[in-house]
C-alpha positions in Angstrom: 0.0 0.0 0.0 1.2 3.5 -0.8 2.0 5.9 2.0 1.7 9.6 1.7 5.5 10.0 1.6 6.0 7.4 -1.1 3.2 8.9 -3.2 4.9 12.3 -3.1 8.0 10.7 -4.7 6.1 9.6 -7.8 5.9 11.4 -11.1 2.3 12.1 -12.3 2.7 9.3 -14.9 3.9 6.8 -12.2 1.0 7.8 -9.9 -1.5 7.3 -12.7 0.0 3.9 -13.5 -0.2 2.8 -9.8 -3.8 4.1 -9.7 -4.7 2.0 -12.7 -3.0 -1.1 -11.1 -4.9 -0.4 -7.9 -8.2 -0.2 -9.8 -7.5 -3.5 -11.6 -6.8 -5.3 -8.3 -9.9 -3.8 -6.7 -12.0 -5.4 -9.6 -10.6 -8.9 -8.7 -13.5 -11.2 -7.8 -13.3 -12.6 -4.2 -10.9 -9.9 -3.0 -10.8 -10.0 0.9 -12.4 -7.0 2.5 -9.3 -5.9 4.4 -7.3 -5.8 1.1 -10.1 -4.0 -0.7 -10.0 -1.3 2.1 -6.2 -1.0 1.8 -6.5 -0.6 -2.0 -9.3 1.9 -1.7 -7.3 4.0 0.7 -4.2 3.9 -1.5 -6.3 4.7 -4.6 -7.8 7.8 -2.8 -4.3 9.0 -2.0 -3.1 8.5 -5.5 -6.2 10.2 -7.1 -5.8 13.2 -4.8 -2.1 13.4 -5.7 -2.8 13.3 -9.4 -5.5 16.0 -9.1 -3.0 18.1 -7.2 -0.3 17.7 -9.9 -2.8 18.6 -12.6 -3.8 21.8 -10.7 -0.2 22.7 -10.3 0.3 22.2 -14.0 -2.7 24.4 -14.8 -1.4 27.2 -12.5 2.0 27.0 -14.1 0.5 27.3 -17.6 -1.5 30.4 -16.5 1.7 31.9 -15.0 3.6 31.3 -18.2 0.8 32.9 -20.2 0.7 35.9 -17.8 4.5 36.5 -18.3 4.0 37.3 -21.9 2.6 40.6 -20.9 -1.0 40.0 -22.2 -4.0 40.1 -20.1 -4.5 36.7 -18.6 -7.3 34.6 -20.1 -8.3 31.1 -19.3 -8.2 28.7 -22.1 -9.5 25.1 -21.7 -6.9 22.4 -22.1 -9.2 20.4 -24.4 -12.6 20.9 -25.8 -14.7 18.1 -27.3 -16.3 18.6 -30.6 -20.0 19.4 -30.2 -19.8 20.7 -26.6 -21.4 23.9 -25.5 -18.0 25.6 -25.0 -18.0 26.8 -28.6 
């Protein structure tokens, strides 16, 4: 099981990989309750860490944009075709 300290040492990509592995194991039929609880706790820590890393990346992009001297504007990272964002 991942501890908060060990999670903080991971790159975003490593954390996502561990989260995917955790989810796969959670889907295992007949998984003992105690192991499922451990995996759930670890998965929550990993998901929180990944959200934090994404928020930091978004802030960094905004700061880079702000340094160009233009008024800051928020630009979505991705937009799906056919969404109301257009």
